TORKENU-819839 format. One record per residue: x, y, z of N, C-alpha, C in turn; residue in three letters; residue number from 0. Coordinates in pm, whole numbers, padded with zeros to 5 digits. Layout:
BEGIN
{{X, Y, Z}, {X, Y, Z}, {X, Y, Z}, Ala, NUM}
...
end
This chain:
BEGIN
{{-00068, -04212, 01643}, {-00176, -04245, 01550}, {-00287, -04141, 01563}, Unk, 0}
{{-00318, -04066, 01456}, {-00421, -03964, 01466}, {-00557, -04022, 01491}, Unk, 1}
{{-00637, -03947, 01563}, {-00772, -03992, 01593}, {-00854, -04001, 01467}, Unk, 2}
{{-00946, -04102, 01463}, {-01031, -04117, 01346}, {-01175, -04102, 01386}, Unk, 3}
{{-01255, -04055, 01292}, {-01397, -04035, 01316}, {-01473, -04097, 01200}, Unk, 4}
{{-01550, -04202, 01229}, {-01628, -04265, 01123}, {-01540, -04328, 01017}, Unk, 5}
{{-01420, -04376, 01059}, {-01331, -04441, 00964}, {-01245, -04345, 00885}, Unk, 6}
{{-01262, -04212, 00907}, {-01182, -04113, 00835}, {-01074, -04059, 00927}, Unk, 7}
{{-00951, -04059, 00880}, {-00841, -04010, 00962}, {-00843, -03858, 00960}, Unk, 8}
{{-00845, -03797, 01078}, {-00849, -03651, 01088}, {-00715, -03594, 01047}, Unk, 9}
{{-00711, -03486, 00969}, {-00585, -03426, 00929}, {-00518, -03362, 01049}, Unk, 10}
{{-00388, -03369, 01053}, {-00313, -03311, 01164}, {-00201, -03226, 01109}, Unk, 11}
{{-00141, -03145, 01197}, {-00023, -03066, 01163}, {-00049, -02973, 01046}, Unk, 12}
{{00049, -02972, 00954}, {00040, -02882, 00840}, {-00080, -02915, 00751}, Unk, 13}
{{-00114, -03041, 00743}, {-00229, -03079, 00659}, {-00356, -03009, 00707}, Unk, 14}
{{-00373, -03001, 00839}, {-00491, -02934, 00893}, {-00486, -02785, 00864}, Unk, 15}
{{-00368, -02727, 00876}, {-00354, -02583, 00850}, {-00386, -02551, 00704}, Unk, 16}
{{-00326, -02628, 00611}, {-00345, -02600, 00470}, {-00485, -02635, 00422}, Unk, 17}
{{-00561, -02705, 00503}, {-00699, -02735, 00468}, {-00793, -02621, 00508}, Unk, 18}
{{-00738, -02514, 00565}, {-00820, -02402, 00612}, {-00774, -02274, 00542}, Unk, 19}
{{-00834, -02237, 00428}, {-00791, -02120, 00352}, {-00792, -01991, 00434}, Unk, 20}
{{-00893, -01977, 00522}, {-00902, -01853, 00598}, {-00782, -01837, 00692}, Unk, 21}
{{-00741, -01947, 00755}, {-00625, -01942, 00844}, {-00499, -01908, 00766}, Unk, 22}
{{-00487, -01963, 00645}, {-00372, -01931, 00560}, {-00372, -01783, 00524}, Unk, 23}
{{-00489, -01729, 00491}, {-00499, -01588, 00453}, {-00457, -01498, 00568}, Unk, 24}
{{-00506, -01526, 00688}, {-00471, -01444, 00805}, {-00320, -01451, 00830}, Unk, 25}
{{-00265, -01573, 00821}, {-00122, -01589, 00844}, {-00038, -01516, 00741}, Unk, 26}
{{-00078, -01524, 00614}, {-00002, -01458, 00508}, {-00002, -01307, 00526}, Unk, 27}
{{-00118, -01250, 00556}, {-00127, -01105, 00576}, {-00040, -01064, 00695}, Unk, 28}
{{-00053, -01137, 00806}, {00022, -01101, 00927}, {00172, -01109, 00904}, Unk, 29}
{{00219, -01216, 00839}, {00363, -01234, 00818}, {00419, -01127, 00725}, Unk, 30}
{{00351, -01101, 00614}, {00401, -01004, 00517}, {00399, -00862, 00570}, Unk, 31}
{{00291, -00826, 00640}, {00285, -00692, 00700}, {00392, -00677, 00806}, Unk, 32}
{{00409, -00778, 00889}, {00513, -00773, 00992}, {00652, -00762, 00930}, Unk, 33}
{{00674, -00833, 00819}, {00803, -00826, 00752}, {00830, -00685, 00700}, Unk, 34}
{{00726, -00622, 00643}, {00742, -00486, 00593}, {00775, -00388, 00702}, Unk, 35}
{{00698, -00390, 00810}, {00723, -00297, 00920}, {00856, -00326, 00991}, Unk, 36}
{{00893, -00454, 00999}, {01020, -00489, 01062}, {01136, -00432, 00982}, Unk, 37}
{{01131, -00446, 00850}, {01238, -00391, 00767}, {01246, -00240, 00783}, Unk, 38}
{{01131, -00173, 00779}, {01131, -00028, 00795}, {01186, 00012, 00932}, Unk, 39}
{{01151, -00066, 01035}, {01204, -00039, 01168}, {01355, -00053, 01174}, Unk, 40}
{{01409, -00154, 01107}, {01554, -00173, 01104}, {01624, -00059, 01031}, Unk, 41}
{{01561, -00011, 00922}, {01619, 00102, 00849}, {01624, 00225, 00938}, Unk, 42}
{{01514, 00253, 01009}, {01510, 00369, 01097}, {01608, 00353, 01212}, Unk, 43}
{{01618, 00232, 01266}, {01709, 00208, 01377}, {01854, 00229, 01336}, Unk, 44}
{{01882, 00213, 01207}, {02019, 00229, 01160}, {02061, 00373, 01141}, Unk, 45}
{{01969, 00467, 01162}, {02004, 00608, 01147}, {02067, 00658, 01276}, Unk, 46}
{{02197, 00652, 01281}, {02269, 00691, 01403}, {02257, 00840, 01426}, Unk, 47}
{{02242, 00875, 01552}, {02237, 01015, 01590}, {02101, 01079, 01578}, Unk, 48}
{{02001, 01008, 01532}, {01867, 01064, 01516}, {01785, 01039, 01642}, Unk, 49}
{{01708, 01141, 01681}, {01618, 01123, 01794}, {01499, 01039, 01749}, Unk, 50}
{{01418, 00993, 01845}, {01302, 00912, 01811}, {01207, 00989, 01721}, Unk, 51}
{{01184, 01117, 01753}, {01093, 01198, 01672}, {01146, 01213, 01530}, Unk, 52}
{{01278, 01239, 01518}, {01337, 01253, 01385}, {01327, 01123, 01306}, Unk, 53}
{{01347, 01011, 01374}, {01341, 00882, 01305}, {01200, 00852, 01256}, Unk, 54}
{{01099, 00889, 01337}, {00961, 00860, 01300}, {00906, 00956, 01197}, Unk, 55}
{{00942, 01083, 01207}, {00879, 01185, 01124}, {00970, 01245, 01017}, Unk, 56}
{{01100, 01248, 01042}, {01190, 01314, 00948}, {01315, 01230, 00924}, Unk, 57}
{{01301, 01108, 00879}, {01418, 01026, 00854}, {01494, 01072, 00730}, Unk, 58}
{{01624, 01052, 00729}, {01704, 01085, 00613}, {01762, 00959, 00554}, Unk, 59}
{{01722, 00928, 00431}, {01770, 00804, 00370}, {01744, 00812, 00221}, Unk, 60}
{{01843, 00781, 00140}, {01823, 00779, -00004}, {01802, 00916, -00063}, Unk, 61}
{{01873, 01017, -00009}, {01856, 01153, -00057}, {01948, 01180, -00174}, Unk, 62}
{{01962, 01307, -00205}, {02040, 01345, -00322}, {02183, 01295, -00309}, Unk, 63}
{{02247, 01277, -00422}, {02384, 01227, -00422}, {02399, 01118, -00526}, Unk, 64}
{{02519, 01064, -00534}, {02544, 00960, -00633}, {02477, 00830, -00591}, Unk, 65}
{{02415, 00766, -00686}, {02344, 00641, -00660}, {02419, 00527, -00727}, Unk, 66}
{{02457, 00428, -00647}, {02514, 00307, -00701}, {02411, 00196, -00702}, Unk, 67}
{{02453, 00079, -00747}, {02360, -00034, -00752}, {02312, -00071, -00613}, Unk, 68}
{{02405, -00069, -00515}, {02368, -00105, -00378}, {02264, -00009, -00322}, Unk, 69}
{{02286, 00122, -00343}, {02191, 00222, -00292}, {02055, 00205, -00359}, Unk, 70}
{{02056, 00182, -00490}, {01930, 00164, -00562}, {01857, 00041, -00512}, Unk, 71}
{{01930, -00066, -00485}, {01868, -00188, -00436}, {01806, -00168, -00299}, Unk, 72}
{{01875, -00092, -00214}, {01824, -00066, -00079}, {01698, 00020, -00086}, Unk, 73}
{{01699, 00121, -00173}, {01581, 00207, -00186}, {01463, 00126, -00242}, Unk, 74}
{{01490, 00038, -00337}, {01384, -00049, -00390}, {01329, -00138, -00279}, Unk, 75}
{{01418, -00195, -00198}, {01374, -00280, -00087}, {01290, -00199, 00012}, Unk, 76}
{{01327, -00073, 00032}, {01251, 00014, 00122}, {01109, 00035, 00070}, Unk, 77}
{{01096, 00061, -00060}, {00963, 00081, -00117}, {00883, -00048, -00117}, Unk, 78}
{{00950, -00162, -00135}, {00880, -00291, -00126}, {00825, -00310, 00015}, Unk, 79}
{{00907, -00278, 00115}, {00862, -00290, 00254}, {00746, -00196, 00281}, Unk, 80}
{{00753, -00074, 00227}, {00643, 00021, 00246}, {00515, -00031, 00182}, Unk, 81}
{{00528, -00093, 00064}, {00410, -00148, -00004}, {00346, -00258, 00079}, Unk, 82}
{{00429, -00346, 00136}, {00375, -00453, 00221}, {00311, -00396, 00346}, Unk, 83}
{{00380, -00300, 00409}, {00332, -00245, 00536}, {00206, -00163, 00520}, Unk, 84}
{{00197, -00086, 00412}, {00084, 00005, 00394}, {-00033, -00057, 00318}, Unk, 85}
{{-00003, -00140, 00216}, {-00108, -00181, 00124}, {-00171, -00316, 00159}, Unk, 86}
{{-00095, -00409, 00216}, {-00156, -00539, 00248}, {-00271, -00528, 00348}, Unk, 87}
{{-00260, -00441, 00452}, {-00377, -00428, 00541}, {-00502, -00382, 00466}, Unk, 88}
{{-00483, -00298, 00363}, {-00600, -00252, 00286}, {-00659, -00365, 00204}, Unk, 89}
{{-00576, -00466, 00172}, {-00624, -00579, 00091}, {-00682, -00690, 00176}, Unk, 90}
{{-00673, -00678, 00308}, {-00722, -00784, 00396}, {-00868, -00821, 00370}, Unk, 91}
{{-00961, -00724, 00355}, {-01100, -00764, 00328}, {-01115, -00846, 00200}, Unk, 92}
{{-01039, -00809, 00096}, {-01045, -00881, -00031}, {-00992, -01024, -00016}, Unk, 93}
{{-00878, -01037, 00052}, {-00817, -01169, 00070}, {-00905, -01257, 00157}, Unk, 94}
{{-00962, -01200, 00262}, {-01049, -01277, 00351}, {-01179, -01317, 00282}, Unk, 95}
{{-01229, -01232, 00192}, {-01348, -01267, 00115}, {-01320, -01388, 00028}, Unk, 96}
{{-01205, -01387, -00038}, {-01168, -01503, -00120}, {-01155, -01627, -00033}, Unk, 97}
{{-01092, -01613, 00085}, {-01073, -01727, 00174}, {-01206, -01785, 00219}, Unk, 98}
{{-01303, -01698, 00247}, {-01436, -01747, 00286}, {-01501, -01827, 00174}, Unk, 99}
{{-01493, -01772, 00050}, {-01552, -01843, -00063}, {-01480, -01975, -00088}, Unk, 100}
{{-01347, -01972, -00077}, {-01268, -02092, -00099}, {-01299, -02199, 00007}, Unk, 101}
{{-01320, -02155, 00132}, {-01354, -02249, 00238}, {-01487, -02318, 00209}, Unk, 102}
{{-01585, -02240, 00167}, {-01716, -02297, 00133}, {-01705, -02396, 00017}, Unk, 103}
{{-01626, -02357, -00084}, {-01609, -02446, -00199}, {-01536, -02574, -00160}, Unk, 104}
{{-01434, -02562, -00075}, {-01358, -02679, -00032}, {-01445, -02774, 00049}, Unk, 105}
{{-01535, -02720, 00131}, {-01624, -02803, 00210}, {-01722, -02881, 00123}, Unk, 106}
{{-01745, -02830, 00001}, {-01833, -02900, -00094}, {-01755, -02999, -00180}, Unk, 107}
{{-01624, -03008, -00153}, {-01541, -03101, -00230}, {-01487, -03044, -00359}, Unk, 108}
{{-01503, -02913, -00380}, {-01452, -02851, -00502}, {-01305, -02817, -00486}, Unk, 109}
{{-01234, -02815, -00598}, {-01094, -02779, -00595}, {-01079, -02628, -00585}, Unk, 110}
{{-00989, -02581, -00499}, {-00965, -02438, -00483}, {-00815, -02413, -00475}, Unk, 111}
{{-00776, -02294, -00514}, {-00636, -02252, -00502}, {-00616, -02180, -00370}, Unk, 112}
{{-00498, -02191, -00315}, {-00467, -02130, -00186}, {-00476, -01977, -00193}, Unk, 113}
{{-00518, -01913, -00084}, {-00515, -01767, -00078}, {-00375, -01711, -00096}, Unk, 114}
{{-00273, -01793, -00073}, {-00135, -01748, -00096}, {-00114, -01712, -00242}, Unk, 115}
{{-00179, -01785, -00333}, {-00167, -01757, -00476}, {-00230, -01622, -00508}, Unk, 116}
{{-00348, -01598, -00453}, {-00416, -01469, -00472}, {-00331, -01356, -00417}, Unk, 117}
{{-00277, -01374, -00296}, {-00193, -01272, -00234}, {-00068, -01247, -00317}, Unk, 118}
{{-00013, -01354, -00376}, {00104, -01339, -00460}, {00078, -01250, -00580}, Unk, 119}
{{-00038, -01266, -00644}, {-00073, -01181, -00757}, {-00088, -01036, -00716}, Unk, 120}
{{-00151, -01013, -00602}, {-00169, -00877, -00551}, {-00034, -00813, -00519}, Unk, 121}
{{00050, -00887, -00449}, {00180, -00834, -00409}, {00268, -00806, -00531}, Unk, 122}
{{00259, -00890, -00634}, {00340, -00871, -00753}, {00315, -00734, -00816}, Unk, 123}
{{00189, -00691, -00819}, {00156, -00560, -00874}, {00222, -00450, -00792}, Unk, 124}
{{00215, -00460, -00661}, {00271, -00355, -00577}, {00424, -00358, -00574}, Unk, 125}
{{00484, -00474, -00598}, {00629, -00476, -00611}, {00671, -00405, -00739}, Unk, 126}
{{00590, -00420, -00845}, {00616, -00344, -00967}, {00602, -00195, -00943}, Unk, 127}
{{00500, -00156, -00866}, {00482, -00015, -00833}, {00598, 00035, -00747}, Unk, 128}
{{00648, -00049, -00658}, {00763, -00012, -00574}, {00886, 00016, -00660}, Unk, 129}
{{00905, -00063, -00765}, {01018, -00040, -00856}, {01005, 00097, -00923}, Unk, 130}
{{00885, 00131, -00968}, {00863, 00261, -01033}, {00885, 00375, -00934}, Unk, 131}
{{00835, 00361, -00813}, {00850, 00466, -00711}, {00996, 00482, -00671}, Unk, 132}
{{01069, 00371, -00661}, {01212, 00379, -00629}, {01287, 00449, -00741}, Unk, 133}
{{01252, 00419, -00867}, {01315, 00486, -00980}, {01283, 00635, -00979}, Unk, 134}
{{01159, 00669, -00946}, {01120, 00811, -00937}, {01200, 00881, -00828}, Unk, 135}
{{01218, 00814, -00715}, {01299, 00874, -00608}, {01442, 00896, -00656}, Unk, 136}
{{01495, 00800, -00733}, {01630, 00815, -00786}, {01641, 00935, -00879}, Unk, 137}
{{01541, 00953, -00965}, {01542, 01066, -01058}, {01534, 01197, -00981}, Unk, 138}
{{01443, 01206, -00884}, {01429, 01328, -00805}, {01557, 01356, -00726}, Unk, 139}
{{01621, 01250, -00676}, {01745, 01269, -00603}, {01856, 01324, -00691}, Unk, 140}
{{01869, 01269, -00811}, {01972, 01316, -00904}, {01948, 01459, -00946}, Unk, 141}
{{01822, 01499, -00953}, {01789, 01638, -00990}, {01790, 01731, -00870}, Unk, 142}
{{01834, 01680, -00753}, {01839, 01758, -00630}, {01702, 01813, -00593}, Unk, 143}
{{01598, 01733, -00618}, {01462, 01776, -00587}, {01409, 01711, -00461}, Unk, 144}
{{01497, 01644, -00385}, {01462, 01590, -00254}, {01558, 01646, -00151}, Unk, 145}
{{01504, 01680, -00033}, {01589, 01733, 00073}, {01636, 01620, 00164}, Unk, 146}
{{01690, 01658, 00281}, {01749, 01559, 00371}, {01647, 01464, 00432}, Unk, 147}
{{01519, 01500, 00430}, {01417, 01411, 00486}, {01337, 01343, 00374}, Unk, 148}
{{01396, 01344, 00254}, {01336, 01277, 00139}, {01199, 01331, 00104}, Unk, 149}
{{01182, 01461, 00117}, {01060, 01525, 00070}, {01100, 01635, -00027}, Unk, 150}
{{01006, 01677, -00111}, {01038, 01782, -00208}, {01053, 01914, -00132}, Unk, 151}
{{01163, 01988, -00153}, {01183, 02112, -00078}, {01095, 02226, -00126}, Unk, 152}
{{01038, 02215, -00244}, {00954, 02322, -00298}, {00812, 02313, -00242}, Unk, 153}
{{00767, 02415, -00169}, {00628, 02414, -00119}, {00526, 02409, -00232}, Unk, 154}
{{00559, 02472, -00345}, {00466, 02469, -00458}, {00449, 02326, -00510}, Unk, 155}
{{00561, 02252, -00518}, {00555, 02114, -00564}, {00477, 02028, -00465}, Unk, 156}
{{00507, 02046, -00335}, {00437, 01969, -00233}, {00287, 02001, -00234}, Unk, 157}
{{00255, 02129, -00247}, {00115, 02169, -00254}, {00046, 02111, -00375}, Unk, 158}
{{00118, 02107, -00489}, {00061, 02051, -00611}, {00034, 01902, -00595}, Unk, 159}
{{00121, 01830, -00521}, {00098, 01687, -00497}, {-00029, 01666, -00415}, Unk, 160}
{{-00047, 01747, -00311}, {-00169, 01736, -00229}, {-00292, 01774, -00310}, Unk, 161}
{{-00282, 01883, -00387}, {-00396, 01927, -00467}, {-00431, 01822, -00572}, Unk, 162}
{{-00329, 01766, -00639}, {-00353, 01662, -00739}, {-00417, 01538, -00678}, Unk, 163}
{{-00365, 01497, -00560}, {-00423, 01380, -00493}, {-00568, 01406, -00453}, Unk, 164}
{{-00596, 01528, -00410}, {-00732, 01562, -00371}, {-00828, 01560, -00489}, Unk, 165}
{{-00786, 01619, -00601}, {-00872, 01621, -00719}, {-00893, 01481, -00776}, Unk, 166}
{{-00790, 01397, -00767}, {-00803, 01261, -00819}, {-00911, 01182, -00746}, Unk, 167}
{{-00934, 01216, -00619}, {-01036, 01147, -00541}, {-01176, 01164, -00602}, Unk, 168}
{{-01194, 01267, -00684}, {-01325, 01293, -00745}, {-01335, 01240, -00888}, Unk, 169}
{{-01228, 01176, -00937}, {-01226, 01132, -01077}, {-01306, 01003, -01096}, Unk, 170}
{{-01346, 00980, -01221}, {-01421, 00858, -01253}, {-01334, 00734, -01239}, Unk, 171}
{{-01203, 00746, -01269}, {-01113, 00631, -01254}, {-01101, 00592, -01107}, Unk, 172}
{{-01089, 00690, -01022}, {-01082, 00662, -00878}, {-01210, 00594, -00832}, Unk, 173}
{{-01324, 00645, -00875}, {-01452, 00588, -00834}, {-01464, 00443, -00882}, Unk, 174}
{{-01423, 00416, -01006}, {-01432, 00281, -01060}, {-01342, 00185, -00982}, Unk, 175}
{{-01220, 00229, -00951}, {-01125, 00141, -00882}, {-01166, 00116, -00737}, Unk, 176}
{{-01207, 00221, -00667}, {-01242, 00203, -00526}, {-01369, 00120, -00513}, Unk, 177}
{{-01459, 00130, -00610}, {-01581, 00049, -00608}, {-01547, -00099, -00619}, Unk, 178}
{{-01452, -00133, -00706}, {-01408, -00271, -00719}, {-01343, -00320, -00590}, Unk, 179}
{{-01266, -00232, -00526}, {-01200, -00269, -00401}, {-01300, -00288, -00287}, Unk, 180}
{{-01408, -00212, -00290}, {-01508, -00218, -00183}, {-01600, -00339, -00193}, Unk, 181}
{{-01609, -00399, -00311}, {-01703, -00510, -00331}, {-01631, -00631, -00390}, Unk, 182}
{{-01538, -00690, -00315}, {-01463, -00805, -00368}, {-01549, -00928, -00393}, Unk, 183}
{{-01659, -00945, -00317}, {-01743, -01064, -00337}, {-01801, -01065, -00478}, Unk, 184}
{{-01851, -00951, -00522}, {-01908, -00943, -00656}, {-01802, -00972, -00761}, Unk, 185}
{{-01681, -00924, -00737}, {-01570, -00947, -00830}, {-01539, -01096, -00840}, Unk, 186}
{{-01526, -01162, -00725}, {-01493, -01304, -00727}, {-01609, -01388, -00782}, Unk, 187}
{{-01730, -01349, -00751}, {-01847, -01422, -00800}, {-01852, -01421, -00952}, Unk, 188}
{{-01815, -01304, -01009}, {-01822, -01290, -01155}, {-01701, -01351, -01226}, Unk, 189}
{{-01591, -01367, -01154}, {-01467, -01411, -01219}, {-01408, -01538, -01156}, Unk, 190}
{{-01488, -01615, -01086}, {-01435, -01728, -01009}, {-01363, -01829, -01099}, Unk, 191}
{{-01251, -01878, -01051}, {-01175, -01980, -01120}, {-01109, -02071, -01017}, Unk, 192}
{{-01083, -02193, -01056}, {-01023, -02289, -00964}, {-00873, -02307, -00986}, Unk, 193}
{{-00823, -02261, -01099}, {-00682, -02285, -01131}, {-00591, -02186, -01061}, Unk, 194}
{{-00474, -02229, -01017}, {-00379, -02136, -00954}, {-00344, -02019, -01044}, Unk, 195}
{{-00324, -02046, -01174}, {-00291, -01936, -01265}, {-00405, -01834, -01270}, Unk, 196}
{{-00528, -01883, -01275}, {-00641, -01792, -01278}, {-00655, -01713, -01150}, Unk, 197}
{{-00631, -01777, -01036}, {-00640, -01708, -00907}, {-00529, -01605, -00893}, Unk, 198}
{{-00410, -01638, -00942}, {-00301, -01540, -00941}, {-00340, -01418, -01024}, Unk, 199}
{{-00404, -01443, -01138}, {-00450, -01333, -01223}, {-00556, -01249, -01153}, Unk, 200}
{{-00644, -01315, -01077}, {-00744, -01239, -01000}, {-00676, -01150, -00897}, Unk, 201}
{{-00573, -01203, -00830}, {-00500, -01122, -00734}, {-00432, -01003, -00800}, Unk, 202}
{{-00377, -01026, -00920}, {-00313, -00916, -00993}, {-00416, -00811, -01035}, Unk, 203}
{{-00534, -00857, -01078}, {-00640, -00762, -01113}, {-00680, -00677, -00994}, Unk, 204}
{{-00696, -00740, -00878}, {-00728, -00664, -00758}, {-00614, -00570, -00721}, Unk, 205}
{{-00491, -00614, -00744}, {-00377, -00527, -00719}, {-00379, -00404, -00808}, Unk, 206}
{{-00418, -00423, -00935}, {-00427, -00309, -01027}, {-00539, -00214, -00986}, Unk, 207}
{{-00653, -00269, -00942}, {-00760, -00183, -00891}, {-00710, -00103, -00771}, Unk, 208}
{{-00637, -00171, -00683}, {-00584, -00104, -00564}, {-00484, 00004, -00602}, Unk, 209}
{{-00399, -00025, -00699}, {-00301, 00073, -00746}, {-00372, 00193, -00806}, Unk, 210}
{{-00476, 00166, -00886}, {-00552, 00276, -00943}, {-00623, 00359, -00838}, Unk, 211}
{{-00655, 00295, -00727}, {-00722, 00363, -00617}, {-00627, 00449, -00534}, Unk, 212}
{{-00502, 00400, -00518}, {-00415, 00458, -00414}, {-00286, 00522, -00463}, Unk, 213}
{{-00258, 00521, -00594}, {-00128, 00570, -00640}, {-00106, 00717, -00605}, Unk, 214}
{{-00209, 00798, -00614}, {-00193, 00941, -00587}, {-00156, 00965, -00440}, Unk, 215}
{{-00215, 00885, -00350}, {-00182, 00900, -00208}, {-00040, 00851, -00179}, Unk, 216}
{{00004, 00749, -00253}, {00142, 00704, -00235}, {00241, 00813, -00275}, Unk, 217}
{{00207, 00891, -00378}, {00296, 01000, -00420}, {00306, 01108, -00314}, Unk, 218}
{{00207, 01116, -00224}, {00213, 01215, -00117}, {00332, 01192, -00024}, Unk, 219}
{{00386, 01069, -00024}, {00504, 01043, 00059}, {00621, 01131, 00018}, Unk, 220}
{{00624, 01173, -00108}, {00730, 01265, -00152}, {00707, 01406, -00099}, Unk, 221}
{{00585, 01437, -00062}, {00555, 01570, -00007}, {00580, 01577, 00143}, Unk, 222}
{{00564, 01463, 00213}, {00574, 01464, 00360}, {00701, 01397, 00412}, Unk, 223}
{{00775, 01330, 00324}, {00894, 01257, 00366}, {00875, 01109, 00341}, Unk, 224}
{{00954, 01053, 00251}, {00932, 00916, 00205}, {00930, 00815, 00318}, Unk, 225}
{{01016, 00836, 00419}, {01024, 00737, 00527}, {00957, 00784, 00656}, Unk, 226}
{{00860, 00874, 00644}, {00787, 00920, 00762}, {00689, 00812, 00808}, Unk, 227}
{{00721, 00746, 00917}, {00636, 00638, 00967}, {00499, 00690, 01007}, Unk, 228}
{{00496, 00810, 01063}, {00368, 00868, 01103}, {00276, 00883, 00982}, Unk, 229}
{{00329, 00936, 00873}, {00247, 00954, 00753}, {00214, 00821, 00686}, Unk, 230}
{{00305, 00724, 00696}, {00272, 00590, 00645}, {00148, 00536, 00716}, Unk, 231}
{{00146, 00552, 00848}, {00032, 00502, 00926}, {-00095, 00578, 00892}, Unk, 232}
{{-00084, 00711, 00877}, {-00202, 00793, 00847}, {-00259, 00756, 00711}, Unk, 233}
{{-00173, 00752, 00609}, {-00222, 00722, 00475}, {-00270, 00577, 00465}, Unk, 234}
{{-00200, 00485, 00531}, {-00244, 00347, 00532}, {-00381, 00331, 00594}, Unk, 235}
{{-00406, 00405, 00702}, {-00537, 00401, 00768}, {-00645, 00457, 00677}, Unk, 236}
{{-00615, 00569, 00610}, {-00711, 00629, 00518}, {-00747, 00533, 00405}, Unk, 237}
{{-00645, 00469, 00348}, {-00670, 00378, 00236}, {-00750, 00255, 00279}, Unk, 238}
{{-00724, 00210, 00402}, {-00801, 00097, 00454}, {-00947, 00135, 00476}, Unk, 239}
{{-00969, 00253, 00534}, {-01104, 00299, 00560}, {-01181, 00320, 00430}, Unk, 240}
{{-01112, 00364, 00325}, {-01177, 00380, 00195}, {-01235, 00248, 00147}, Unk, 241}
{{-01159, 00142, 00164}, {-01199, 00013, 00107}, {-01305, -00059, 00188}, Unk, 242}
{{-01321, -00022, 00314}, {-01426, -00085, 00394}, {-01552, 00001, 00398}, Unk, 243}
{{-01546, 00119, 00335}, {-01665, 00203, 00327}, {-01758, 00148, 00219}, Unk, 244}
{{-01886, 00176, 00235}, {-01985, 00123, 00141}, {-02003, 00214, 00020}, Unk, 245}
{{-01965, 00341, 00032}, {-01982, 00437, -00077}, {-01852, 00513, -00099}, Unk, 246}
{{-01856, 00611, -00191}, {-01738, 00693, -00220}, {-01740, 00824, -00140}, Unk, 247}
{{-01831, 00838, -00048}, {-01840, 00963, 00027}, {-01714, 00990, 00106}, Unk, 248}
{{-01661, 00885, 00169}, {-01538, 00903, 00247}, {-01423, 00945, 00156}, Unk, 249}
{{-01413, 00883, 00039}, {-01307, 00918, -00055}, {-01316, 01064, -00096}, Unk, 250}
{{-01436, 01111, -00120}, {-01453, 01250, -00161}, {-01425, 01347, -00046}, Unk, 251}
{{-01460, 01305, 00074}, {-01429, 01390, 00190}, {-01277, 01403, 00207}, Unk, 252}
{{-01206, 01292, 00192}, {-01060, 01296, 00199}, {-01004, 01380, 00085}, Unk, 253}
{{-01065, 01369, -00032}, {-01021, 01449, -00145}, {-01034, 01598, -00117}, Unk, 254}
{{-01144, 01637, -00055}, {-01163, 01778, -00021}, {-01057, 01825, 00079}, Unk, 255}
{{-01025, 01739, 00175}, {-00923, 01774, 00275}, {-00787, 01790, 00207}, Unk, 256}
{{-00749, 01693, 00123}, {-00621, 01701, 00053}, {-00613, 01826, -00034}, Unk, 257}
{{-00721, 01856, -00106}, {-00722, 01973, -00194}, {-00706, 02102, -00113}, Unk, 258}
{{-00774, 02110, 00000}, {-00763, 02229, 00085}, {-00621, 02243, 00140}, Unk, 259}
{{-00562, 02131, 00181}, {-00424, 02134, 00230}, {-00330, 02181, 00120}, Unk, 260}
{{-00348, 02128, -00001}, {-00265, 02169, -00113}, {-00278, 02316, -00144}, Unk, 261}
{{-00402, 02365, -00149}, {-00424, 02507, -00177}, {-00363, 02595, -00067}, Unk, 262}
{{-00373, 02551, 00058}, {-00317, 02627, 00170}, {-00164, 02635, 00158}, Unk, 263}
{{-00101, 02522, 00124}, {00045, 02521, 00109}, {00088, 02612, -00005}, Unk, 264}
{{00017, 02603, -00116}, {00050, 02687, -00232}, {00029, 02834, -00199}, Unk, 265}
{{-00084, 02868, -00136}, {-00113, 03007, -00102}, {-00009, 03063, -00005}, Unk, 266}
{{00029, 02982, 00094}, {00129, 03028, 00190}, {00263, 03053, 00121}, Unk, 267}
{{00298, 02967, 00026}, {00424, 02985, -00047}, {00421, 03111, -00132}, Unk, 268}
{{00308, 03132, -00199}, {00297, 03251, -00284}, {00303, 03378, -00201}, Unk, 269}
{{00232, 03381, -00090}, {00230, 03499, -00003}, {00368, 03527, 00055}, Unk, 270}
{{00437, 03419, 00097}, {00569, 03439, 00159}, {00672, 03491, 00061}, Unk, 271}
{{00651, 03465, -00069}, {00746, 03512, -00170}, {00696, 03635, -00245}, Unk, 272}
{{00580, 03684, -00201}, {00525, 03802, -00270}, {00608, 03925, -00234}, Unk, 273}
{{00643, 04006, -00330}, {00726, 04126, -00299}, {00650, 04223, -00210}, Unk, 274}
{{00712, 04260, -00099}, {00648, 04351, -00004}, {00682, 04495, -00042}, Unk, 275}
{{00582, 04579, -00034}, {00602, 04719, -00065}, {00678, 04787, 00048}, Unk, 276}
{{00782, 04859, 00014}, {00865, 04926, 00113}, {00827, 05073, 00119}, Unk, 277}
{{00817, 05125, 00241}, {00792, 05265, 00259}, {00651, 05298, 00293}, Unk, 278}
end
């Protein structure tokens, strides 16, 4: 018999858990991120004959060659896992902000939708992006534009990806999207809804802002190796730091770094192929 206080039966077990939106939000983020990294770890572990360094930095998977339905499904699953592993941590401040507001509303007796619904809307957008990225990988593979470590073999192409990602950091679209990601409270305050459908839509909107903020950096995985865990961690950390920053200064600083890296790669490629004068 559960303990009662003032004639009210205290919630126990799952009822107590589901009555705490913030706890649900933390659990959802932890489970989904762990699932993403676990899947990626299993994929890397399945690469027989690879050293630890090769598995972490230069994995070979989904490269050029004939693609069947099974291969396409596995590559799609890989990109889904990458989206969960890299992007959900960046969404943690947004999800926790919603959970805090929902907790306050629930304590006032107002109806609220679970943070799981919000997270579902956000994840749905990135699963759609994963499908597009997997399709892009398939196209590049068929055109023999990916090498054994799933990166573009052309230094000019790789440099152009870095340069493009760097320049995008200074664009008005990037600024608009990252600003929305940095201030989720204002977004929820202006668009608050109690219905699950509305909350799912809010999660999808935040997912679109996040996609608009981070798509160029996700494309960098084709320059450094699609399954490079080291680069996943680096880019994931950068994207998280962008969203917890108060201004766009960090984004522009990263943009300058990416642009310089891209220009350096392009310059090195041009110089190495420049005809040398003999005699």
